[in-house]
PDB file of N, H, CA, C and O in Angstrom:
ATOM      1  N   ASP A   1     -26.334  21.686  88.885  1.00  0.00           N
ATOM      2  CA  ASP A   1     -25.440  20.954  89.743  1.00  0.00           C
ATOM      3  C   ASP A   1     -25.857  21.135  91.206  1.00  0.00           C
ATOM      4  O   ASP A   1     -26.738  21.936  91.519  1.00  0.00           O
ATOM      5  N   THR A   2     -25.233  20.405  92.060  1.00  0.00           N
ATOM      6  H   THR A   2     -24.517  19.754  91.806  1.00  0.00           H
ATOM      7  CA  THR A   2     -25.581  20.434  93.482  1.00  0.00           C
ATOM      8  C   THR A   2     -25.335  21.811  94.081  1.00  0.00           C
ATOM      9  O   THR A   2     -26.104  22.276  94.922  1.00  0.00           O
ATOM     10  N   ASP A   3     -24.264  22.459  93.647  1.00  0.00           N
ATOM     11  H   ASP A   3     -23.639  22.082  92.964  1.00  0.00           H
ATOM     12  CA  ASP A   3     -23.965  23.793  94.178  1.00  0.00           C
ATOM     13  C   ASP A   3     -25.082  24.774  93.860  1.00  0.00           C
ATOM     14  O   ASP A   3     -25.456  25.586  94.707  1.00  0.00           O
ATOM     15  N   ARG A   4     -25.612  24.705  92.660  1.00  0.00           N
ATOM     16  H   ARG A   4     -25.309  24.045  91.973  1.00  0.00           H
ATOM     17  CA  ARG A   4     -26.726  25.591  92.269  1.00  0.00           C
ATOM     18  C   ARG A   4     -27.960  25.288  93.112  1.00  0.00           C
ATOM     19  O   ARG A   4     -28.658  26.208  93.538  1.00  0.00           O
ATOM     20  N   ALA A   5     -28.234  24.026  93.353  1.00  0.00           N
ATOM     21  H   ALA A   5     -27.667  23.278  93.006  1.00  0.00           H
ATOM     22  CA  ALA A   5     -29.380  23.648  94.182  1.00  0.00           C
ATOM     23  C   ALA A   5     -29.206  24.198  95.597  1.00  0.00           C
ATOM     24  O   ALA A   5     -30.161  24.690  96.198  1.00  0.00           O
ATOM     25  N   LEU A   6     -27.996  24.113  96.120  1.00  0.00           N
ATOM     26  H   LEU A   6     -27.220  23.713  95.632  1.00  0.00           H
ATOM     27  CA  LEU A   6     -27.744  24.620  97.464  1.00  0.00           C
ATOM     28  C   LEU A   6     -27.927  26.133  97.535  1.00  0.00           C
ATOM     29  O   LEU A   6     -28.447  26.653  98.523  1.00  0.00           O
ATOM     30  N   VAL A   7     -27.504  26.830  96.503  1.00  0.00           N
ATOM     31  H   VAL A   7     -27.082  26.408  95.701  1.00  0.00           H
ATOM     32  CA  VAL A   7     -27.694  28.285  96.457  1.00  0.00           C
ATOM     33  C   VAL A   7     -29.178  28.620  96.451  1.00  0.00           C
ATOM     34  O   VAL A   7     -29.620  29.508  97.180  1.00  0.00           O
ATOM     35  N   LEU A   8     -29.948  27.913  95.631  1.00  0.00           N
ATOM     36  H   LEU A   8     -29.589  27.192  95.038  1.00  0.00           H
ATOM     37  CA  LEU A   8     -31.390  28.157  95.557  1.00  0.00           C
ATOM     38  C   LEU A   8     -32.076  27.862  96.889  1.00  0.00           C
ATOM     39  O   LEU A   8     -32.942  28.618  97.330  1.00  0.00           O
ATOM     40  N   LEU A   9     -31.690  26.774  97.517  1.00  0.00           N
ATOM     41  H   LEU A   9     -30.987  26.159  97.159  1.00  0.00           H
ATOM     42  CA  LEU A   9     -32.279  26.431  98.803  1.00  0.00           C
ATOM     43  C   LEU A   9     -31.921  27.460  99.866  1.00  0.00           C
ATOM     44  O   LEU A   9     -32.770  27.832 100.676  1.00  0.00           O
ATOM     45  N   GLU A  10     -30.685  27.920  99.871  1.00  0.00           N
ATOM     46  H   GLU A  10     -29.996  27.617  99.213  1.00  0.00           H
ATOM     47  CA  GLU A  10     -30.250  28.925 100.839  1.00  0.00           C
ATOM     48  C   GLU A  10     -31.028  30.228 100.646  1.00  0.00           C
ATOM     49  O   GLU A  10     -31.469  30.843 101.616  1.00  0.00           O
ATOM     50  N   GLU A  11     -31.191  30.640  99.393  1.00  0.00           N
ATOM     51  H   GLU A  11     -30.833  30.139  98.605  1.00  0.00           H
ATOM     52  CA  GLU A  11     -31.964  31.855  99.100  1.00  0.00           C
ATOM     53  C   GLU A  11     -33.404  31.709  99.589  1.00  0.00           C
ATOM     54  O   GLU A  11     -33.970  32.645 100.155  1.00  0.00           O
ATOM     55  N   TYR A  12     -33.988  30.547  99.372  1.00  0.00           N
ATOM     56  H   TYR A  12     -33.529  29.787  98.913  1.00  0.00           H
ATOM     57  CA  TYR A  12     -35.364  30.312  99.808  1.00  0.00           C
ATOM     58  C   TYR A  12     -35.456  30.329 101.333  1.00  0.00           C
ATOM     59  O   TYR A  12     -36.398  30.888 101.895  1.00  0.00           O
ATOM     60  N   CYS A  13     -34.480  29.718 101.998  1.00  0.00           N
ATOM     61  H   CYS A  13     -33.715  29.264 101.541  1.00  0.00           H
ATOM     62  CA  CYS A  13     -34.478  29.685 103.467  1.00  0.00           C
ATOM     63  C   CYS A  13     -34.424  31.085 104.053  1.00  0.00           C
ATOM     64  O   CYS A  13     -35.040  31.347 105.086  1.00  0.00           O
ATOM     65  N   LYS A  14     -33.704  31.978 103.415  1.00  0.00           N
ATOM     66  H   LYS A  14     -33.204  31.765 102.576  1.00  0.00           H
ATOM     67  CA  LYS A  14     -33.594  33.345 103.906  1.00  0.00           C
ATOM     68  C   LYS A  14     -34.945  34.052 103.917  1.00  0.00           C
ATOM     69  O   LYS A  14     -35.158  34.983 104.694  1.00  0.00           O
ATOM     70  N   LYS A  15     -35.846  33.613 103.061  1.00  0.00           N
ATOM     71  H   LYS A  15     -35.673  32.857 102.430  1.00  0.00           H
ATOM     72  CA  LYS A  15     -37.176  34.220 102.975  1.00  0.00           C
ATOM     73  C   LYS A  15     -38.135  33.683 104.036  1.00  0.00           C
ATOM     74  O   LYS A  15     -39.192  34.268 104.270  1.00  0.00           O
ATOM     75  N   LEU A  16     -37.775  32.585 104.669  1.00  0.00           N
ATOM     76  H   LEU A  16     -36.916  32.110 104.479  1.00  0.00           H
ATOM     77  CA  LEU A  16     -38.651  31.945 105.653  1.00  0.00           C
ATOM     78  C   LEU A  16     -38.375  32.542 107.030  1.00  0.00           C
ATOM     79  O   LEU A  16     -37.420  32.158 107.706  1.00  0.00           O
ATOM     80  N   ARG A  17     -39.219  33.478 107.432  1.00  0.00           N
ATOM     81  H   ARG A  17     -39.994  33.789 106.884  1.00  0.00           H
ATOM     82  CA  ARG A  17     -38.997  34.181 108.695  1.00  0.00           C
ATOM     83  C   ARG A  17     -40.136  34.021 109.682  1.00  0.00           C
ATOM     84  O   ARG A  17     -39.945  34.194 110.886  1.00  0.00           O
ATOM     85  N   LYS A  18     -41.298  33.700 109.194  1.00  0.00           N
ATOM     86  H   LYS A  18     -41.453  33.560 108.216  1.00  0.00           H
ATOM     87  CA  LYS A  18     -42.471  33.583 110.075  1.00  0.00           C
ATOM     88  C   LYS A  18     -42.339  32.343 110.951  1.00  0.00           C
ATOM     89  O   LYS A  18     -41.742  31.351 110.534  1.00  0.00           O
ATOM     90  N   PRO A  19     -42.891  32.392 112.163  1.00  0.00           N
ATOM     91  CA  PRO A  19     -42.816  31.225 113.052  1.00  0.00           C
ATOM     92  C   PRO A  19     -43.383  29.952 112.425  1.00  0.00           C
ATOM     93  O   PRO A  19     -42.843  28.866 112.634  1.00  0.00           O
ATOM     94  N   GLU A  20     -44.455  30.076 111.668  1.00  0.00           N
ATOM     95  H   GLU A  20     -44.895  30.958 111.498  1.00  0.00           H
ATOM     96  CA  GLU A  20     -45.069  28.893 111.059  1.00  0.00           C
ATOM     97  C   GLU A  20     -44.234  28.326 109.905  1.00  0.00           C
ATOM     98  O   GLU A  20     -44.516  27.228 109.424  1.00  0.00           O
ATOM     99  N   GLU A  21     -43.220  29.054 109.462  1.00  0.00           N
ATOM    100  H   GLU A  21     -42.991  29.945 109.852  1.00  0.00           H
ATOM    101  CA  GLU A  21     -42.362  28.585 108.382  1.00  0.00           C
ATOM    102  C   GLU A  21     -41.084  27.904 108.884  1.00  0.00           C
ATOM    103  O   GLU A  21     -40.299  27.389 108.088  1.00  0.00           O
ATOM    104  N   GLN A  22     -40.881  27.903 110.185  1.00  0.00           N
ATOM    105  H   GLN A  22     -41.519  28.321 110.832  1.00  0.00           H
ATOM    106  CA  GLN A  22     -39.624  27.382 110.732  1.00  0.00           C
ATOM    107  C   GLN A  22     -39.480  25.869 110.565  1.00  0.00           C
ATOM    108  O   GLN A  22     -38.368  25.367 110.407  1.00  0.00           O
ATOM    109  N   GLN A  23     -40.588  25.150 110.599  1.00  0.00           N
ATOM    110  H   GLN A  23     -41.492  25.558 110.728  1.00  0.00           H
ATOM    111  CA  GLN A  23     -40.514  23.709 110.383  1.00  0.00           C
ATOM    112  C   GLN A  23     -40.058  23.419 108.947  1.00  0.00           C
ATOM    113  O   GLN A  23     -39.238  22.529 108.719  1.00  0.00           O
ATOM    114  N   LEU A  24     -40.583  24.161 108.000  1.00  0.00           N
ATOM    115  H   LEU A  24     -41.249  24.884 108.185  1.00  0.00           H
ATOM    116  CA  LEU A  24     -40.165  24.016 106.606  1.00  0.00           C
ATOM    117  C   LEU A  24     -38.693  24.386 106.461  1.00  0.00           C
ATOM    118  O   LEU A  24     -37.948  23.717 105.745  1.00  0.00           O
ATOM    119  N   LYS A  25     -38.279  25.439 107.135  1.00  0.00           N
ATOM    120  H   LYS A  25     -38.884  25.982 107.717  1.00  0.00           H
ATOM    121  CA  LYS A  25     -36.880  25.869 107.074  1.00  0.00           C
ATOM    122  C   LYS A  25     -35.949  24.774 107.598  1.00  0.00           C
ATOM    123  O   LYS A  25     -34.898  24.521 107.010  1.00  0.00           O
ATOM    124  N   ARG A  26     -36.328  24.129 108.697  1.00  0.00           N
ATOM    125  H   ARG A  26     -37.182  24.335 109.175  1.00  0.00           H
ATOM    126  CA  ARG A  26     -35.520  23.023 109.240  1.00  0.00           C
ATOM    127  C   ARG A  26     -35.447  21.865 108.251  1.00  0.00           C
ATOM    128  O   ARG A  26     -34.390  21.261 108.069  1.00  0.00           O
ATOM    129  N   ALA A  27     -36.572  21.559 107.615  1.00  0.00           N
ATOM    130  H   ALA A  27     -37.431  22.049 107.762  1.00  0.00           H
ATOM    131  CA  ALA A  27     -36.602  20.461 106.641  1.00  0.00           C
ATOM    132  C   ALA A  27     -35.700  20.781 105.446  1.00  0.00           C
ATOM    133  O   ALA A  27     -34.985  19.907 104.958  1.00  0.00           O
ATOM    134  N   ILE A  28     -35.733  22.009 104.984  1.00  0.00           N
ATOM    135  H   ILE A  28     -36.315  22.719 105.381  1.00  0.00           H
ATOM    136  CA  ILE A  28     -34.892  22.403 103.856  1.00  0.00           C
ATOM    137  C   ILE A  28     -33.425  22.329 104.249  1.00  0.00           C
ATOM    138  O   ILE A  28     -32.588  21.905 103.452  1.00  0.00           O
ATOM    139  N   ARG A  29     -33.113  22.733 105.454  1.00  0.00           N
ATOM    140  H   ARG A  29     -33.793  23.077 106.102  1.00  0.00           H
ATOM    141  CA  ARG A  29     -31.720  22.652 105.936  1.00  0.00           C
ATOM    142  C   ARG A  29     -31.250  21.187 105.983  1.00  0.00           C
ATOM    143  O   ARG A  29     -30.087  20.899 105.702  1.00  0.00           O
ATOM    144  N   LYS A  30     -32.151  20.273 106.337  1.00  0.00           N
ATOM    145  H   LYS A  30     -33.096  20.508 106.565  1.00  0.00           H
ATOM    146  CA  LYS A  30     -31.798  18.851 106.322  1.00  0.00           C
ATOM    147  C   LYS A  30     -31.490  18.397 104.892  1.00  0.00           C
ATOM    148  O   LYS A  30     -30.522  17.672 104.662  1.00  0.00           O
ATOM    149  N   VAL A  31     -32.308  18.822 103.946  1.00  0.00           N
ATOM    150  H   VAL A  31     -33.094  19.411 104.133  1.00  0.00           H
ATOM    151  CA  VAL A  31     -32.069  18.484 102.542  1.00  0.00           C
ATOM    152  C   VAL A  31     -30.722  19.039 102.097  1.00  0.00           C
ATOM    153  O   VAL A  31     -29.971  18.369 101.389  1.00  0.00           O
ATOM    154  N   MET A  32     -30.420  20.260 102.513  1.00  0.00           N
ATOM    155  H   MET A  32     -31.031  20.804 103.089  1.00  0.00           H
ATOM    156  CA  MET A  32     -29.133  20.858 102.171  1.00  0.00           C
ATOM    157  C   MET A  32     -27.983  20.021 102.734  1.00  0.00           C
ATOM    158  O   MET A  32     -26.968  19.824 102.066  1.00  0.00           O
ATOM    159  N   GLY A  33     -28.147  19.535 103.948  1.00  0.00           N
ATOM    160  H   GLY A  33     -28.972  19.695 104.490  1.00  0.00           H
ATOM    161  CA  GLY A  33     -27.126  18.674 104.544  1.00  0.00           C
ATOM    162  C   GLY A  33     -26.945  17.391 103.758  1.00  0.00           C
ATOM    163  O   GLY A  33     -25.827  16.900 103.599  1.00  0.00           O
ATOM    164  N   ILE A  34     -28.047  16.854 103.269  1.00  0.00           N
ATOM    165  H   ILE A  34     -28.954  17.253 103.398  1.00  0.00           H
ATOM    166  CA  ILE A  34     -27.978  15.639 102.447  1.00  0.00           C
ATOM    167  C   ILE A  34     -27.237  15.925 101.151  1.00  0.00           C
ATOM    168  O   ILE A  34     -26.368  15.153 100.744  1.00  0.00           O
ATOM    169  N   PHE A  35     -27.581  17.041 100.497  1.00  0.00           N
ATOM    170  H   PHE A  35     -28.287  17.668 100.827  1.00  0.00           H
ATOM    171  CA  PHE A  35     -26.906  17.403  99.248  1.00  0.00           C
ATOM    172  C   PHE A  35     -25.408  17.562  99.456  1.00  0.00           C
ATOM    173  O   PHE A  35     -24.625  17.270  98.552  1.00  0.00           O
ATOM    174  N   LYS A  36     -25.000  18.019 100.632  1.00  0.00           N
ATOM    175  H   LYS A  36     -25.636  18.256 101.366  1.00  0.00           H
ATOM    176  CA  LYS A  36     -23.581  18.234 100.927  1.00  0.00           C
ATOM    177  C   LYS A  36     -22.866  16.951 101.331  1.00  0.00           C
ATOM    178  O   LYS A  36     -21.636  16.911 101.354  1.00  0.00           O
ATOM    179  N   SER A  37     -23.615  15.910 101.648  1.00  0.00           N
ATOM    180  H   SER A  37     -24.614  15.943 101.630  1.00  0.00           H
ATOM    181  CA  SER A  37     -22.995  14.685 102.156  1.00  0.00           C
ATOM    182  C   SER A  37     -22.204  13.955 101.081  1.00  0.00           C
ATOM    183  O   SER A  37     -22.528  14.006  99.894  1.00  0.00           O
ATOM    184  N   SER A  38     -21.166  13.281 101.533  1.00  0.00           N
ATOM    185  H   SER A  38     -20.903  13.240 102.497  1.00  0.00           H
ATOM    186  CA  SER A  38     -20.336  12.512 100.595  1.00  0.00           C
ATOM    187  C   SER A  38     -21.115  11.341 100.007  1.00  0.00           C
ATOM    188  O   SER A  38     -20.874  10.962  98.861  1.00  0.00           O
ATOM    189  N   LEU A  39     -22.035  10.766 100.759  1.00  0.00           N
ATOM    190  H   LEU A  39     -22.231  11.074 101.690  1.00  0.00           H
ATOM    191  CA  LEU A  39     -22.852   9.671 100.237  1.00  0.00           C
ATOM    192  C   LEU A  39     -23.709  10.156  99.071  1.00  0.00           C
ATOM    193  O   LEU A  39     -23.765   9.496  98.033  1.00  0.00           O
ATOM    194  N   PHE A  40     -24.372  11.290  99.225  1.00  0.00           N
ATOM    195  H   PHE A  40     -24.326  11.826 100.068  1.00  0.00           H
ATOM    196  CA  PHE A  40     -25.200  11.822  98.150  1.00  0.00           C
ATOM    197  C   PHE A  40     -24.351  12.119  96.917  1.00  0.00           C
ATOM    198  O   PHE A  40     -24.738  11.798  95.793  1.00  0.00           O
ATOM    199  N   GLN A  41     -23.203  12.729  97.135  1.00  0.00           N
ATOM    200  H   GLN A  41     -22.888  12.991  98.048  1.00  0.00           H
ATOM    201  CA  GLN A  41     -22.316  13.061  96.019  1.00  0.00           C
ATOM    202  C   GLN A  41     -21.865  11.793  95.286  1.00  0.00           C
ATOM    203  O   GLN A  41     -21.789  11.774  94.058  1.00  0.00           O
ATOM    204  N   ALA A  42     -21.568  10.743  96.044  1.00  0.00           N
ATOM    205  H   ALA A  42     -21.630  10.758  97.042  1.00  0.00           H
ATOM    206  CA  ALA A  42     -21.154   9.484  95.427  1.00  0.00           C
ATOM    207  C   ALA A  42     -22.298   8.862  94.630  1.00  0.00           C
ATOM    208  O   ALA A  42     -22.093   8.369  93.521  1.00  0.00           O
ATOM    209  N   LEU A  43     -23.491   8.886  95.194  1.00  0.00           N
ATOM    210  H   LEU A  43     -23.658   9.286  96.095  1.00  0.00           H
ATOM    211  CA  LEU A  43     -24.653   8.325  94.487  1.00  0.00           C
ATOM    212  C   LEU A  43     -24.966   9.125  93.233  1.00  0.00           C
ATOM    213  O   LEU A  43     -25.283   8.556  92.189  1.00  0.00           O
ATOM    214  N   LEU A  44     -24.879  10.429  93.337  1.00  0.00           N
ATOM    215  H   LEU A  44     -24.621  10.891  94.186  1.00  0.00           H
ATOM    216  CA  LEU A  44     -25.133  11.280  92.184  1.00  0.00           C
ATOM    217  C   LEU A  44     -24.103  11.029  91.088  1.00  0.00           C
ATOM    218  O   LEU A  44     -24.440  10.957  89.907  1.00  0.00           O
ATOM    219  N   GLY A  45     -22.852  10.899  91.493  1.00  0.00           N
ATOM    220  H   GLY A  45     -22.578  10.958  92.452  1.00  0.00           H
ATOM    221  CA  GLY A  45     -21.800  10.598  90.523  1.00  0.00           C
ATOM    222  C   GLY A  45     -22.032   9.269  89.836  1.00  0.00           C
ATOM    223  O   GLY A  45     -21.832   9.147  88.627  1.00  0.00           O
ATOM    224  N   SER A  46     -22.452   8.272  90.599  1.00  0.00           N
ATOM    225  H   SER A  46     -22.615   8.372  91.581  1.00  0.00           H
ATOM    226  CA  SER A  46     -22.740   6.948  90.036  1.00  0.00           C
ATOM    227  C   SER A  46     -23.907   7.024  89.062  1.00  0.00           C
ATOM    228  O   SER A  46     -23.864   6.421  87.990  1.00  0.00           O
ATOM    229  N   PHE A  47     -24.952   7.766  89.431  1.00  0.00           N
ATOM    230  H   PHE A  47     -24.987   8.256  90.302  1.00  0.00           H
ATOM    231  CA  PHE A  47     -26.117   7.919  88.569  1.00  0.00           C
ATOM    232  C   PHE A  47     -25.728   8.599  87.257  1.00  0.00           C
ATOM    233  O   PHE A  47     -26.148   8.175  86.180  1.00  0.00           O
ATOM    234  N   LYS A  48     -24.924   9.656  87.356  1.00  0.00           N
ATOM    235  H   LYS A  48     -24.583  10.001  88.231  1.00  0.00           H
ATOM    236  CA  LYS A  48     -24.519  10.380  86.145  1.00  0.00           C
ATOM    237  C   LYS A  48     -23.683   9.492  85.231  1.00  0.00           C
ATOM    238  O   LYS A  48     -23.828   9.540  84.010  1.00  0.00           O
ATOM    239  N   LYS A  49     -22.800   8.671  85.829  1.00  0.00           N
ATOM    240  H   LYS A  49     -22.682   8.632  86.821  1.00  0.00           H
ATOM    241  CA  LYS A  49     -21.980   7.771  85.017  1.00  0.00           C
ATOM    242  C   LYS A  49     -22.852   6.765  84.283  1.00  0.00           C
ATOM    243  O   LYS A  49     -22.645   6.506  83.097  1.00  0.00           O
ATOM    244  N   LYS A  50     -23.841   6.189  84.994  1.00  0.00           N
ATOM    245  H   LYS A  50     -24.009   6.399  85.957  1.00  0.00           H
ATOM    246  CA  LYS A  50     -24.731   5.221  84.357  1.00  0.00           C
ATOM    247  C   LYS A  50     -25.557   5.871  83.264  1.00  0.00           C
ATOM    248  O   LYS A  50     -25.710   5.307  82.181  1.00  0.00           O
ATOM    249  N   ALA A  51     -26.096   7.064  83.541  1.00  0.00           N
ATOM    250  H   ALA A  51     -25.971   7.523  84.421  1.00  0.00           H
ATOM    251  CA  ALA A  51     -26.922   7.761  82.564  1.00  0.00           C
ATOM    252  C   ALA A  51     -26.112   8.111  81.322  1.00  0.00           C
ATOM    253  O   ALA A  51     -26.600   7.983  80.198  1.00  0.00           O
ATOM    254  N   THR A  52     -24.884   8.549  81.526  1.00  0.00           N
ATOM    255  H   THR A  52     -24.488   8.653  82.439  1.00  0.00           H
ATOM    256  CA  THR A  52     -24.014   8.884  80.397  1.00  0.00           C
ATOM    257  C   THR A  52     -23.682   7.642  79.595  1.00  0.00           C
ATOM    258  O   THR A  52     -23.694   7.666  78.365  1.00  0.00           O
ATOM    259  N   ARG A  53     -23.390   6.565  80.287  1.00  0.00           N
ATOM    260  H   ARG A  53     -23.380   6.546  81.287  1.00  0.00           H
ATOM    261  CA  ARG A  53     -23.026   5.308  79.633  1.00  0.00           C
ATOM    262  C   ARG A  53     -24.182   4.789  78.781  1.00  0.00           C
ATOM    263  O   ARG A  53     -23.965   4.210  77.717  1.00  0.00           O
ATOM    264  N   HIS A  54     -25.411   4.999  79.257  1.00  0.00           N
ATOM    265  H   HIS A  54     -25.587   5.469  80.121  1.00  0.00           H
ATOM    266  CA  HIS A  54     -26.590   4.502  78.534  1.00  0.00           C
ATOM    267  C   HIS A  54     -27.186   5.559  77.612  1.00  0.00           C
ATOM    268  O   HIS A  54     -28.195   5.314  76.951  1.00  0.00           O
ATOM    269  N   GLY A  55     -26.562   6.731  77.567  1.00  0.00           N
ATOM    270  H   GLY A  55     -25.741   6.929  78.103  1.00  0.00           H
ATOM    271  CA  GLY A  55     -27.042   7.784  76.672  1.00  0.00           C
ATOM    272  C   GLY A  55     -28.372   8.370  77.082  1.00  0.00           C
ATOM    273  O   GLY A  55     -29.125   8.849  76.233  1.00  0.00           O
ATOM    274  N   THR A  56     -28.680   8.341  78.383  1.00  0.00           N
ATOM    275  H   THR A  56     -28.069   7.952  79.072  1.00  0.00           H
ATOM    276  CA  THR A  56     -29.988   8.824  78.832  1.00  0.00           C
ATOM    277  C   THR A  56     -29.884  10.092  79.659  1.00  0.00           C
ATOM    278  O   THR A  56     -30.822  10.436  80.379  1.00  0.00           O
ATOM    279  N   THR A  57     -28.766  10.792  79.572  1.00  0.00           N
ATOM    280  H   THR A  57     -28.004  10.513  78.987  1.00  0.00           H
ATOM    281  CA  THR A  57     -28.623  12.027  80.337  1.00  0.00           C
ATOM    282  C   THR A  57     -29.489  13.090  79.695  1.00  0.00           C
ATOM    283  O   THR A  57     -29.227  13.518  78.571  1.00  0.00           O
ATOM    284  N   SER A  58     -30.518  13.515  80.405  1.00  0.00           N
ATOM    285  H   SER A  58     -30.731  13.167  81.318  1.00  0.00           H
ATOM    286  CA  SER A  58     -31.397  14.543  79.868  1.00  0.00           C
ATOM    287  C   SER A  58     -31.174  15.873  80.574  1.00  0.00           C
ATOM    288  O   SER A  58     -31.484  16.925  80.014  1.00  0.00           O
ATOM    289  N   HIS A  59     -30.652  15.846  81.774  1.00  0.00           N
ATOM    290  H   HIS A  59     -30.401  14.992  82.229  1.00  0.00           H
ATOM    291  CA  HIS A  59     -30.404  17.078  82.509  1.00  0.00           C
ATOM    292  C   HIS A  59     -29.214  16.849  83.418  1.00  0.00           C
ATOM    293  O   HIS A  59     -29.265  16.004  84.311  1.00  0.00           O
ATOM    294  N   THR A  60     -28.141  17.595  83.198  1.00  0.00           N
ATOM    295  H   THR A  60     -28.099  18.282  82.472  1.00  0.00           H
ATOM    296  CA  THR A  60     -26.918  17.374  83.966  1.00  0.00           C
ATOM    297  C   THR A  60     -26.981  17.990  85.353  1.00  0.00           C
ATOM    298  O   THR A  60     -26.100  17.739  86.174  1.00  0.00           O
ATOM    299  N   SER A  61     -27.994  18.786  85.632  1.00  0.00           N
ATOM    300  H   SER A  61     -28.710  18.991  84.964  1.00  0.00           H
ATOM    301  CA  SER A  61     -28.100  19.446  86.919  1.00  0.00           C
ATOM    302  C   SER A  61     -29.322  18.946  87.677  1.00  0.00           C
ATOM    303  O   SER A  61     -30.262  19.703  87.920  1.00  0.00           O
ATOM    304  N   LEU A  62     -29.306  17.682  88.046  1.00  0.00           N
ATOM    305  H   LEU A  62     -28.542  17.067  87.848  1.00  0.00           H
ATOM    306  CA  LEU A  62     -30.467  17.076  88.688  1.00  0.00           C
ATOM    307  C   LEU A  62     -30.864  17.730  90.000  1.00  0.00           C
ATOM    308  O   LEU A  62     -32.050  18.013  90.175  1.00  0.00           O
ATOM    309  N   PRO A  63     -29.950  17.993  90.942  1.00  0.00           N
ATOM    310  CA  PRO A  63     -30.373  18.637  92.187  1.00  0.00           C
ATOM    311  C   PRO A  63     -30.965  20.022  91.957  1.00  0.00           C
ATOM    312  O   PRO A  63     -31.985  20.365  92.555  1.00  0.00           O
ATOM    313  N   ALA A  64     -30.341  20.816  91.101  1.00  0.00           N
ATOM    314  H   ALA A  64     -29.512  20.537  90.615  1.00  0.00           H
ATOM    315  CA  ALA A  64     -30.868  22.144  90.815  1.00  0.00           C
ATOM    316  C   ALA A  64     -32.227  22.051  90.133  1.00  0.00           C
ATOM    317  O   ALA A  64     -33.125  22.841  90.425  1.00  0.00           O
ATOM    318  N   ALA A  65     -32.382  21.088  89.223  1.00  0.00           N
ATOM    319  H   ALA A  65     -31.652  20.446  88.986  1.00  0.00           H
ATOM    320  CA  ALA A  65     -33.662  20.908  88.548  1.00  0.00           C
ATOM    321  C   ALA A  65     -34.754  20.541  89.546  1.00  0.00           C
ATOM    322  O   ALA A  65     -35.884  21.019  89.443  1.00  0.00           O
ATOM    323  N   LEU A  66     -34.417  19.697  90.502  1.00  0.00           N
ATOM    324  H   LEU A  66     -33.500  19.308  90.586  1.00  0.00           H
ATOM    325  CA  LEU A  66     -35.372  19.309  91.527  1.00  0.00           C
ATOM    326  C   LEU A  66     -35.796  20.510  92.361  1.00  0.00           C
ATOM    327  O   LEU A  66     -36.984  20.705  92.618  1.00  0.00           O
ATOM    328  N   VAL A  67     -34.834  21.306  92.780  1.00  0.00           N
ATOM    329  H   VAL A  67     -33.869  21.147  92.571  1.00  0.00           H
ATOM    330  CA  VAL A  67     -35.147  22.488  93.578  1.00  0.00           C
ATOM    331  C   VAL A  67     -36.001  23.456  92.782  1.00  0.00           C
ATOM    332  O   VAL A  67     -36.978  23.989  93.306  1.00  0.00           O
ATOM    333  N   CYS A  68     -35.652  23.693  91.524  1.00  0.00           N
ATOM    334  H   CYS A  68     -34.857  23.260  91.098  1.00  0.00           H
ATOM    335  CA  CYS A  68     -36.436  24.593  90.680  1.00  0.00           C
ATOM    336  C   CYS A  68     -37.847  24.078  90.500  1.00  0.00           C
ATOM    337  O   CYS A  68     -38.802  24.856  90.486  1.00  0.00           O
ATOM    338  N   ASP A  69     -37.980  22.788  90.364  1.00  0.00           N
ATOM    339  H   ASP A  69     -37.204  22.156  90.376  1.00  0.00           H
ATOM    340  CA  ASP A  69     -39.289  22.184  90.185  1.00  0.00           C
ATOM    341  C   ASP A  69     -40.153  22.399  91.423  1.00  0.00           C
ATOM    342  O   ASP A  69     -41.342  22.696  91.308  1.00  0.00           O
ATOM    343  N   VAL A  70     -39.568  22.252  92.588  1.00  0.00           N
ATOM    344  H   VAL A  70     -38.602  22.011  92.681  1.00  0.00           H
ATOM    345  CA  VAL A  70     -40.323  22.366  93.835  1.00  0.00           C
ATOM    346  C   VAL A  70     -40.554  23.811  94.233  1.00  0.00           C
ATOM    347  O   VAL A  70     -41.671  24.185  94.592  1.00  0.00           O
ATOM    348  N   LEU A  71     -39.502  24.637  94.174  1.00  0.00           N
ATOM    349  H   LEU A  71     -38.595  24.334  93.883  1.00  0.00           H
ATOM    350  CA  LEU A  71     -39.576  26.001  94.684  1.00  0.00           C
ATOM    351  C   LEU A  71     -39.836  27.034  93.602  1.00  0.00           C
ATOM    352  O   LEU A  71     -40.252  28.153  93.900  1.00  0.00           O
ATOM    353  N   GLY A  72     -39.599  26.675  92.365  1.00  0.00           N
ATOM    354  H   GLY A  72     -39.262  25.766  92.123  1.00  0.00           H
ATOM    355  CA  GLY A  72     -39.688  27.627  91.286  1.00  0.00           C
ATOM    356  C   GLY A  72     -38.365  28.359  91.154  1.00  0.00           C
ATOM    357  O   GLY A  72     -37.685  28.596  92.153  1.00  0.00           O
ATOM    358  N   CYS A  73     -37.997  28.716  89.948  1.00  0.00           N
ATOM    359  H   CYS A  73     -38.549  28.524  89.137  1.00  0.00           H
ATOM    360  CA  CYS A  73     -36.728  29.395  89.712  1.00  0.00           C
ATOM    361  C   CYS A  73     -36.991  30.718  89.028  1.00  0.00           C
ATOM    362  O   CYS A  73     -37.933  30.857  88.248  1.00  0.00           O
ATOM    363  N   PRO A  74     -36.142  31.690  89.332  1.00  0.00           N
ATOM    364  CA  PRO A  74     -36.282  32.961  88.606  1.00  0.00           C
ATOM    365  C   PRO A  74     -35.921  32.741  87.142  1.00  0.00           C
ATOM    366  O   PRO A  74     -35.050  31.935  86.817  1.00  0.00           O
ATOM    367  N   LYS A  75     -36.588  33.454  86.286  1.00  0.00           N
ATOM    368  H   LYS A  75     -37.296  34.109  86.550  1.00  0.00           H
ATOM    369  CA  LYS A  75     -36.292  33.371  84.845  1.00  0.00           C
ATOM    370  C   LYS A  75     -35.005  34.118  84.563  1.00  0.00           C
ATOM    371  O   LYS A  75     -34.804  35.235  85.038  1.00  0.00           O
ATOM    372  N   ASP A  76     -34.125  33.483  83.777  1.00  0.00           N
ATOM    373  H   ASP A  76     -34.289  32.575  83.392  1.00  0.00           H
ATOM    374  CA  ASP A  76     -32.844  34.119  83.429  1.00  0.00           C
ATOM    375  C   ASP A  76     -33.038  35.146  82.336  1.00  0.00           C
ATOM    376  O   ASP A  76     -32.075  35.784  81.911  1.00  0.00           O
TER     377      ASP A  76
END
């Protein structure tokens, strides 16, 4: 879910301390702002409704899956 993606992004941002990493940190913070936006939430809700209606829901946690795909996730 979006909350899990935000947690993962926040954890990753905390690791970015070097001066050369600050541009990446700003970009990640922008993505976090997008994930928190009402527009993104509405679009995500619409996508999930369509996917459910068509029986094509393969992963209910799309934002978290995206973050894990890009940043890598710790193994549970």
